[in-house]
C-alpha positions as CSV (number, residue, x, y, z in Angstrom):
1,M,5.2,-62.1,-152.0
2,N,6.9,-65.3,-153.0
3,K,7.7,-65.9,-156.7
4,T,7.1,-69.6,-156.8
5,F,5.2,-72.1,-154.7
6,N,4.8,-75.8,-155.7
7,L,3.7,-79.0,-154.1
8,L,4.5,-82.6,-155.2
9,F,3.4,-85.9,-153.6
10,Y,5.8,-88.8,-154.2
11,V,6.6,-92.2,-152.7
12,K,10.0,-92.6,-151.1
13,K,11.2,-95.8,-152.7
14,S,14.4,-95.8,-150.6
15,K,12.1,-96.7,-147.6
16,V,10.1,-99.5,-149.3
17,N,9.1,-102.3,-146.9
18,S,8.9,-106.1,-147.3
19,E,5.3,-105.7,-148.6
20,A,6.5,-103.4,-151.4
21,E,4.9,-100.4,-149.7
22,A,6.7,-97.0,-149.5
23,P,5.8,-93.9,-147.4
24,I,4.1,-91.0,-149.2
25,Y,5.9,-87.6,-148.8
26,L,5.0,-84.1,-149.9
27,R,7.8,-82.0,-151.4
28,I,7.3,-78.3,-150.8
29,T,9.3,-75.9,-153.1
30,I,9.2,-72.1,-152.4
31,D,11.4,-69.8,-154.5
32,G,13.8,-72.7,-155.3
33,K,14.2,-73.9,-151.7
34,I,12.9,-77.4,-150.9
35,C,11.7,-79.2,-147.8
36,E,9.7,-82.4,-147.4
37,I,7.0,-83.5,-145.0
38,S,5.6,-87.0,-144.3
39,T,1.9,-87.5,-145.0
40,K,1.8,-90.4,-142.5
41,R,0.4,-92.6,-145.3
42,S,2.0,-95.2,-147.6
43,A,1.2,-96.9,-150.9
44,H,2.1,-100.0,-152.9
45,I,4.8,-98.8,-155.3
46,S,3.1,-100.6,-158.2
47,K,-0.1,-98.6,-157.6
48,W,1.4,-95.2,-157.3
49,I,0.8,-93.0,-160.3
50,A,3.6,-90.4,-160.2
51,K,2.2,-88.1,-162.9
52,A,-1.2,-87.9,-161.2
53,Q,0.3,-88.0,-157.7
54,K,-2.3,-90.5,-156.5
55,V,-2.9,-94.3,-156.3
56,S,-4.7,-96.3,-158.9
57,G,-7.9,-98.2,-158.3
58,S,-11.6,-97.7,-157.5
59,N,-11.9,-99.6,-154.2
60,E,-12.6,-97.9,-151.0
61,A,-9.0,-98.0,-149.8
62,A,-7.7,-96.2,-152.9
63,K,-10.5,-93.6,-152.8
64,S,-10.0,-92.9,-149.1
65,L,-6.2,-92.5,-149.6
66,N,-6.6,-90.1,-152.6
67,M,-9.2,-88.1,-150.7
68,Y,-6.8,-87.9,-147.7
69,L,-4.0,-86.6,-150.0
70,K,-6.3,-84.0,-151.5
71,A,-7.4,-82.8,-148.0
72,F,-3.7,-82.7,-147.0
73,E,-2.8,-80.6,-150.0
74,Q,-5.6,-78.2,-149.3
75,K,-4.4,-77.8,-145.7
76,V,-1.0,-76.9,-146.9
77,Y,-2.4,-74.3,-149.3
78,D,-4.6,-72.8,-146.6
79,T,-1.7,-72.6,-144.2
80,Y,0.6,-71.0,-146.8
81,Y,-1.9,-68.3,-147.7
82,S,-2.7,-67.7,-144.0
83,L,1.0,-67.1,-143.4
84,L,1.2,-64.7,-146.3
85,K,-1.3,-62.4,-144.6
86,D,1.2,-61.7,-141.8
87,N,4.4,-61.9,-143.8
88,E,5.5,-60.7,-147.3
89,M,7.6,-63.8,-147.6
90,V,7.1,-67.4,-146.5
91,T,10.0,-69.9,-146.3
92,C,9.8,-73.7,-146.5
93,E,10.9,-74.0,-142.9
94,I,8.3,-71.5,-141.7
95,L,5.5,-73.4,-143.6
96,K,6.8,-76.8,-142.4
97,N,7.0,-75.7,-138.8
98,K,3.5,-74.3,-138.9
99,L,2.1,-77.5,-140.4
100,L,3.9,-79.7,-137.8
101,G,2.9,-77.4,-134.9
102,T,6.6,-76.8,-134.1
103,N,6.8,-73.1,-134.9
104,E,10.2,-71.5,-134.4
105,R,10.5,-69.6,-131.1
106,A,9.9,-65.9,-131.7
107,R,13.2,-64.0,-131.4
108,T,12.7,-60.7,-129.6
109,L,14.7,-57.5,-129.9
110,I,15.4,-56.9,-126.2
111,H,16.4,-60.5,-125.5
112,I,18.8,-60.4,-128.4
113,F,20.2,-57.0,-127.4
114,R,20.7,-58.1,-123.8
115,D,22.5,-61.3,-124.9
116,H,24.8,-59.1,-127.1
117,N,25.7,-56.9,-124.1
118,D,26.2,-59.9,-121.8
119,R,28.7,-61.3,-124.3
120,M,30.4,-58.0,-124.8
121,E,30.8,-57.6,-121.0
122,K,32.8,-60.8,-120.8
123,L,35.2,-59.4,-123.4
124,V,35.8,-56.0,-121.8
125,G,39.5,-55.5,-121.4
126,S,40.5,-57.9,-124.2
127,E,38.4,-57.0,-127.2
128,F,36.2,-54.1,-126.0
129,A,36.7,-51.0,-123.9
130,K,34.5,-50.4,-120.8
131,G,33.2,-47.2,-122.4
132,T,32.0,-49.2,-125.5
133,L,30.0,-51.5,-123.2
134,T,28.5,-48.5,-121.4
135,R,27.4,-47.0,-124.7
136,Y,25.6,-50.2,-125.7
137,K,24.0,-50.5,-122.3
138,T,22.6,-47.0,-122.7
139,C,21.4,-47.8,-126.2
140,L,19.6,-50.8,-124.8
141,S,18.0,-48.6,-122.1
142,H,16.8,-46.1,-124.7
143,T,15.4,-49.0,-126.9
144,K,13.4,-50.4,-124.0
145,E,12.0,-46.9,-123.2
146,F,11.2,-46.4,-126.9
147,L,9.2,-49.7,-127.1
148,L,7.1,-48.6,-124.1
149,W,6.6,-45.1,-125.6
150,K,5.7,-46.1,-129.1
151,Y,4.1,-49.6,-128.7
152,N,3.4,-50.0,-125.0
153,L,5.5,-53.2,-125.2
154,S,8.4,-54.5,-123.1
155,D,9.8,-56.4,-126.1
156,I,9.0,-57.0,-129.8
157,D,9.5,-59.7,-132.4
158,I,12.8,-58.8,-134.2
159,K,11.0,-59.3,-137.6
160,K,8.8,-56.3,-136.7
161,V,11.8,-54.0,-136.8
162,D,11.6,-52.1,-140.1
163,Y,12.5,-48.8,-141.8
164,A,9.7,-47.0,-140.0
165,F,10.9,-48.4,-136.7
166,L,14.3,-46.9,-137.2
167,N,12.9,-43.5,-138.1
168,D,10.6,-43.5,-135.1
169,F,13.5,-44.6,-132.8
170,E,15.7,-41.7,-134.1
171,M,12.9,-39.2,-133.6
172,F,12.4,-40.6,-130.0
173,L,16.1,-40.1,-129.3
174,R,16.0,-36.5,-130.6
175,T,12.7,-35.4,-129.0
176,E,12.1,-37.5,-125.8
177,K,15.7,-38.2,-124.9
178,K,16.9,-34.7,-126.0
179,C,19.9,-36.2,-127.8
180,N,21.9,-33.9,-130.2
181,N,22.4,-35.0,-133.8
182,N,25.6,-36.9,-133.3
183,S,24.4,-38.7,-130.1
184,A,21.2,-39.8,-131.9
185,V,23.1,-41.0,-135.0
186,K,25.6,-42.9,-132.8
187,Y,22.9,-44.7,-130.9
188,V,21.1,-45.8,-134.1
189,K,24.5,-46.9,-135.4
190,N,25.0,-49.0,-132.2
191,F,21.5,-50.4,-132.8
192,G,22.6,-51.4,-136.3
193,K,25.1,-53.9,-134.9
194,I,22.2,-55.8,-133.3
195,I,20.4,-55.9,-136.7
196,R,23.6,-57.1,-138.4
197,T,23.8,-59.9,-135.9
198,C,20.2,-61.0,-136.6
199,L,20.9,-60.9,-140.4
200,A,24.0,-63.0,-140.0
201,N,22.1,-65.6,-138.0
202,G,19.2,-65.7,-140.5
203,W,16.7,-64.5,-137.9
204,I,15.6,-61.8,-140.3
205,E,15.6,-61.7,-144.0
206,K,15.4,-58.0,-144.8
207,D,17.8,-55.3,-143.6
208,P,15.8,-52.3,-142.3
209,F,18.9,-50.1,-142.8
210,V,18.9,-50.6,-146.6
211,H,17.3,-47.2,-147.2
212,Y,18.1,-45.5,-143.9
213,S,20.5,-42.6,-144.0
214,S,21.9,-40.3,-141.3
215,T,25.1,-38.3,-141.0
216,F,27.3,-36.9,-138.2
217,T,27.6,-33.2,-137.8
218,E,31.3,-32.3,-138.0
219,V,32.6,-31.1,-134.7
220,T,35.5,-28.6,-134.3
221,R,37.9,-30.4,-132.1
222,A,39.6,-28.3,-129.4
223,F,43.4,-28.4,-129.1
224,L,46.2,-26.4,-127.4
225,N,48.3,-24.0,-129.4
226,E,52.1,-23.6,-128.8
227,E,51.7,-20.8,-126.4
228,E,49.3,-22.8,-124.2
229,I,51.6,-25.8,-124.2
230,E,54.4,-23.6,-123.1
231,R,52.3,-22.2,-120.3
232,L,51.5,-25.7,-119.1
233,F,55.2,-26.6,-119.1
234,K,56.4,-23.5,-117.2
235,K,53.6,-23.3,-114.6
236,D,54.9,-23.8,-111.1
237,F,52.3,-26.0,-109.3
238,R,52.6,-26.1,-105.6
239,N,50.4,-29.3,-105.6
240,E,52.5,-32.3,-106.7
241,R,49.4,-34.2,-107.9
242,L,48.5,-31.3,-110.3
243,S,52.1,-31.2,-111.5
244,Q,52.0,-35.0,-112.2
245,V,48.7,-34.8,-114.1
246,R,50.1,-31.8,-116.1
247,Y,53.2,-33.8,-117.2
248,I,51.3,-37.0,-118.1
249,F,48.9,-34.9,-120.2
250,L,51.8,-33.2,-121.9
251,F,53.3,-36.7,-122.6
252,S,50.2,-37.5,-124.6
253,C,50.5,-34.1,-126.4
254,Y,53.9,-35.3,-127.6
255,T,52.9,-38.9,-128.5
256,G,49.2,-38.7,-129.5
257,L,48.3,-41.6,-127.3
258,A,44.8,-41.8,-125.8
259,Y,44.2,-42.1,-122.1
260,I,43.8,-45.9,-122.0
261,D,46.9,-46.4,-124.3
262,T,49.0,-44.2,-122.1
263,Q,47.8,-45.9,-118.9
264,K,48.8,-49.3,-120.2
265,L,52.3,-48.4,-121.3
266,T,55.2,-50.4,-119.8
267,Q,58.9,-50.3,-120.3
268,Q,58.5,-53.1,-122.8
269,N,56.7,-50.7,-125.1
270,I,59.8,-48.7,-125.5
271,S,62.4,-50.0,-128.0
272,V,64.9,-48.7,-130.6
273,G,63.5,-48.0,-134.0
274,L,65.1,-48.3,-137.5
275,D,66.6,-44.8,-137.1
276,G,68.5,-45.9,-133.9
277,N,66.3,-43.7,-131.7
278,K,63.7,-44.7,-129.0
279,W,60.2,-45.4,-130.2
280,I,56.9,-46.4,-128.5
281,F,55.5,-49.6,-130.0
282,T,52.0,-50.3,-129.0
283,K,48.5,-51.2,-130.2
284,R,45.5,-48.9,-129.8
285,Q,43.0,-50.3,-127.3
286,K,40.1,-48.9,-129.4
287,T,40.9,-50.2,-132.8
288,K,43.6,-52.8,-132.2
289,T,45.8,-51.1,-134.8
290,A,49.5,-50.6,-134.5
291,S,50.6,-47.2,-133.2
292,N,54.4,-46.8,-133.5
293,I,55.7,-43.3,-132.4
294,P,59.2,-41.9,-132.3
295,L,59.8,-40.4,-128.8
296,L,60.3,-36.7,-128.9
297,P,62.8,-35.2,-126.4
298,D,60.1,-33.7,-124.1
299,A,58.3,-37.0,-124.0
300,Q,61.5,-38.8,-123.0
301,K,62.1,-36.3,-120.3
302,I,58.7,-37.0,-118.8
303,I,59.4,-40.8,-118.8
304,E,62.7,-40.2,-117.1
305,M,61.1,-37.9,-114.6
306,Y,58.8,-40.8,-113.3
307,K,61.0,-43.9,-113.7
308,D,61.6,-44.1,-109.9
309,H,58.0,-43.2,-108.9
310,P,56.6,-45.7,-106.5
311,V,53.6,-46.5,-108.7
312,C,55.9,-47.2,-111.7
313,M,58.3,-49.2,-109.6
314,N,55.6,-51.4,-108.1
315,S,53.3,-51.9,-111.2
316,G,55.8,-51.9,-114.0
317,K,53.9,-49.1,-115.7
318,L,55.8,-46.4,-117.6
319,L,53.9,-43.5,-116.0
320,P,51.8,-43.0,-112.8
321,V,48.5,-42.4,-114.5
322,L,45.5,-41.7,-112.4
323,S,41.9,-42.8,-113.3
324,N,40.5,-41.0,-116.3
325,Q,37.8,-39.4,-114.1
326,K,40.4,-38.0,-111.7
327,M,42.7,-36.9,-114.6
328,N,39.9,-34.9,-116.2
329,A,38.9,-33.3,-112.9
330,Y,42.4,-32.1,-112.2
331,L,42.8,-30.9,-115.8
332,K,39.9,-28.5,-115.3
333,E,41.6,-27.1,-112.3
334,I,44.9,-26.9,-114.3
335,A,43.2,-25.0,-117.1
336,D,41.9,-22.4,-114.6
337,L,45.3,-22.0,-113.0
338,C,47.1,-21.6,-116.4
339,E,44.4,-19.3,-117.7
340,I,43.6,-21.6,-120.6
341,D,40.0,-20.7,-121.7
342,K,39.2,-24.3,-122.9
343,E,37.4,-27.2,-121.3
344,L,40.5,-29.3,-120.9
345,T,40.0,-33.1,-121.0
346,Y,42.6,-35.8,-121.5
347,H,41.6,-36.4,-125.1
348,I,42.5,-32.9,-126.1
349,A,46.2,-34.0,-125.8
350,R,45.6,-36.4,-128.7
351,H,44.1,-33.6,-130.8
352,T,47.0,-31.3,-129.8
353,F,49.5,-33.9,-131.1
354,A,47.7,-34.2,-134.4
355,T,47.5,-30.5,-135.0
356,T,49.9,-28.2,-133.1
357,V,52.7,-30.7,-132.7
358,T,52.7,-32.6,-136.0
359,L,50.6,-31.2,-138.9
360,A,51.3,-27.6,-138.1
361,N,55.0,-28.3,-138.2
362,G,54.9,-29.9,-141.6
363,V,54.7,-33.6,-140.7
364,P,52.9,-35.3,-143.6
365,I,49.4,-36.4,-142.9
366,E,50.2,-40.0,-143.8
367,S,52.8,-40.2,-141.1
368,V,50.5,-38.5,-138.6
369,S,47.7,-41.0,-139.5
370,K,50.0,-43.9,-138.9
371,M,51.3,-42.7,-135.5
372,L,47.7,-42.0,-134.4
373,G,46.8,-45.6,-135.4
374,H,43.9,-44.4,-137.6
375,K,42.5,-47.1,-139.9
376,N,41.4,-44.5,-142.4
377,I,43.3,-41.4,-143.4
378,K,39.9,-39.5,-143.6
379,T,39.8,-39.6,-139.8
380,T,43.2,-37.7,-139.7
381,Q,42.0,-35.2,-142.4
382,H,39.5,-33.8,-139.8
383,Y,42.5,-32.3,-138.0
384,A,44.0,-30.9,-141.1
385,K,40.8,-28.9,-141.9
386,I,41.1,-26.8,-138.8
387,L,44.7,-25.6,-139.2
388,D,44.3,-22.1,-140.6
389,K,48.0,-21.5,-139.8
390,K,49.1,-24.3,-142.0
391,V,46.8,-23.1,-144.8
392,S,48.3,-19.6,-144.4
393,E,51.8,-21.0,-144.6
394,D,51.0,-23.1,-147.7
395,M,49.4,-20.2,-149.5
396,S,52.4,-18.0,-148.6
397,L,54.7,-20.5,-150.3
398,L,52.4,-20.5,-153.3
399,K,52.5,-16.7,-153.5
400,T,56.3,-16.9,-153.5
401,V,56.4,-19.5,-156.3
402,L,54.0,-17.4,-158.4
403,D,56.0,-14.2,-157.8
404,N,59.2,-16.0,-158.8
405,K,57.5,-17.2,-162.0
406,R,56.4,-13.6,-162.9
407,Q,60.0,-12.3,-162.3
408,L,61.4,-15.0,-164.6
409,Q,58.8,-14.1,-167.3
410,K,59.8,-10.4,-167.1
411,L,63.5,-11.2,-167.4
412,G,62.6,-13.5,-170.4
């Protein structure tokens, strides 16, 4: 409900004509916001009584004009209260558009969502990854199915999206679409970007996410241990393609680079760092943050191994990286041949770098976070939680310190 609503008739003296007549306007004020509307009538400025908001005189012309203004005022009040029945809040512009018969075109959810995805598609490769677009397209598809399931509608006014809508949408994802917790939360989070766009453009006034809450279930991330990495290195593959995929995967185990960042590397990304050694200087495709990584000897050997590969020679790429789909298909075969009982995907290389290669060997979490290109160190802390070996080593050091203190106390 609006806090204030006031009307004021006045003559616009800045538009007075040669006969000393000025047009009569109505000023509408709602919650401090002002707009004005012409009454299509005018009055002699000497006869206008500002305090009474009418013209003076008892002739038929004066009576007719004053009656018209009263009727105009009543129409505004009737329109205002009619709008209040459908909306908790009415703005000056909404009321003015209704009175003039030029109501703002209803903005609908699916139309806005589709426009967002179309814009994103044009920026794939420069600002967004293809996978991000795919996720938003899937979210749009789920939203369209939800509207049919819940409301039997193909689209809906964006102003109808409220807190209850979000809860029902999440329930639909969990029950009808069989999404697990993290998938459901992720889709609702993607949906939230559409709502933020509407808020920023002033298409809606209330954020339906204000009281909404959902949390991701923490997932234990798979990674290779030292023995499994060694097994990968030493395995003799008769198939050259399998061997190639193995080495490129291991390259990411020693650099922490995601698939897309590895695939885009060129010789220009290799330079000498402040320590005089070779580093990789790049930006993460996903977050656009810098990811500067000192090259470990094993990673350098792999670069050297493929410097004369035809793909690298022709494309200028650092490594002959296959498509992500093919890499993951071959990695499953590699896992079987190496008797690694884990569902091997390319992203496990990044997890392996964060855990087995760096944190488990005493590299400070701040350095690991910087090399991984994380914006927030909390993201890196997820890896630290799963390192029982590191916890064991730290506690062993603590025990040694405590034992030494006891010995000193005895001697004292």
